[in-house]
C-alpha positions as CSV (number, residue, x, y, z in Angstrom):
1,M,-14.8,-4.6,-16.6
2,N,-12.7,-7.0,-15.2
3,N,-13.9,-9.8,-17.0
4,L,-12.8,-7.5,-19.9
5,K,-9.6,-7.6,-18.9
6,M,-9.3,-10.9,-18.2
7,F,-10.6,-12.3,-21.6
8,F,-8.2,-9.6,-22.9
9,G,-4.8,-11.3,-20.7
10,I,-6.2,-15.1,-21.9
11,F,-6.3,-13.5,-25.5
12,V,-2.9,-12.2,-25.8
13,V,-1.1,-15.3,-23.6
14,V,-3.0,-17.2,-26.6
15,A,-1.9,-15.1,-29.4
16,S,1.9,-15.2,-28.4
17,A,1.5,-19.2,-27.8
18,Y,0.4,-19.4,-31.1
19,L,2.8,-16.7,-32.8
20,S,5.8,-18.5,-31.0
21,I,5.2,-22.1,-31.9
22,K,4.4,-20.5,-35.3
23,L,7.9,-18.7,-36.0
24,V,10.0,-20.0,-33.5
25,P,10.8,-23.6,-35.3
26,P,11.8,-21.6,-38.7
27,Y,14.4,-19.4,-37.1
28,F,15.7,-22.4,-34.6
29,E,16.6,-24.3,-38.0
30,S,18.0,-21.2,-39.9
31,Y,20.4,-21.4,-36.9
32,Q,21.2,-25.2,-37.1
33,F,21.1,-24.9,-41.0
34,R,23.8,-22.0,-40.6
35,D,25.7,-23.8,-38.0
36,A,26.3,-27.0,-40.5
37,V,27.1,-24.9,-43.4
38,K,29.7,-23.3,-41.4
39,D,31.0,-26.3,-40.7
40,E,31.4,-27.8,-44.1
41,A,32.7,-24.7,-45.5
42,T,35.4,-25.3,-42.5
43,R,35.5,-29.1,-43.6
44,A,36.4,-28.9,-47.4
45,T,38.8,-26.0,-47.0
46,Y,41.2,-28.9,-45.9
47,T,40.1,-31.8,-48.3
48,T,39.8,-32.2,-52.3
49,K,36.1,-32.5,-52.1
50,S,34.8,-30.8,-55.3
51,E,32.2,-27.9,-55.9
52,A,29.4,-30.4,-57.0
53,D,29.7,-32.7,-53.5
54,I,30.0,-29.9,-51.2
55,R,26.7,-28.4,-53.2
56,A,25.4,-32.2,-52.3
57,S,26.3,-32.4,-49.3
58,V,24.8,-28.7,-48.0
59,L,21.4,-29.9,-49.5
60,R,21.5,-33.3,-47.7
61,R,22.1,-31.4,-44.3
62,A,19.2,-28.8,-45.4
63,K,16.8,-31.8,-46.2
64,D,18.0,-32.8,-42.3
65,Y,16.9,-29.5,-41.4
66,D,13.5,-29.5,-43.4
67,I,14.7,-25.9,-45.1
68,P,13.3,-25.8,-48.4
69,I,16.1,-24.7,-50.5
70,A,16.8,-26.1,-54.2
71,E,20.3,-27.5,-55.3
72,D,20.4,-24.3,-57.6
73,D,19.9,-22.5,-55.0
74,I,23.2,-23.4,-53.2
75,Q,25.9,-21.7,-54.9
76,V,29.7,-23.0,-54.0
77,M,33.0,-21.3,-55.2
78,R,36.1,-22.1,-54.0
79,S,39.4,-20.3,-55.2
80,G,43.3,-20.7,-54.3
81,A,44.9,-24.1,-53.9
82,Q,42.8,-27.2,-53.8
83,T,43.4,-28.5,-50.3
84,N,43.9,-24.9,-48.6
85,G,42.1,-22.2,-50.2
86,T,38.8,-20.3,-50.1
87,I,35.8,-21.8,-49.8
88,V,32.3,-19.8,-50.2
89,I,28.9,-21.4,-49.7
90,R,25.8,-18.7,-50.4
91,A,22.7,-20.7,-49.4
92,E,19.8,-18.1,-49.3
93,Y,16.1,-19.2,-48.8
94,V,12.5,-18.1,-48.1
95,V,10.3,-19.9,-45.3
96,H,6.3,-19.1,-46.1
97,V,4.5,-18.4,-42.6
98,D,0.7,-18.3,-42.6
99,L,-0.5,-16.2,-39.8
100,P,-4.4,-15.5,-39.8
101,G,-4.9,-12.7,-42.1
102,Y,-1.1,-12.4,-42.4
103,P,1.0,-14.8,-44.5
104,V,4.8,-14.0,-43.6
105,D,7.6,-14.8,-45.9
106,L,10.9,-14.7,-43.7
107,H,14.0,-14.6,-45.5
108,F,17.3,-16.7,-44.6
109,D,21.0,-16.2,-45.7
110,A,23.0,-18.9,-44.4
111,S,25.9,-18.3,-46.3
112,T,30.1,-18.1,-44.7
113,E,33.4,-18.2,-46.6
114,N,36.3,-20.1,-45.0
115,R,40.3,-19.5,-45.5
116,G,42.6,-21.5,-45.4
117,V,45.3,-21.1,-42.7
118,F,48.5,-21.3,-45.4
């Protein structure tokens, strides 16, 4: 009976470590990408960058973090004044994780909106 408990305990520890190795990196990369999108929206609110330039910059940051997103999946909308209006960036994507016997699709949303001060 003690051997069975020991094997079960080892199995739980190994399974937890395996799941952590597979699932934590996509969540961490999503957090970093979401922060980069917020930073880009904040900076772009007070510059004259076009929507295409902002989209290209967000796509570059996505590639830096290995985010599987296409340029068409990034939506940038600017309203109000060119240098002090509102910028909305929407970036939704899916990360596929293959777990043994149970593939998982993780849905992430790195959308943000930033309004100018004036």
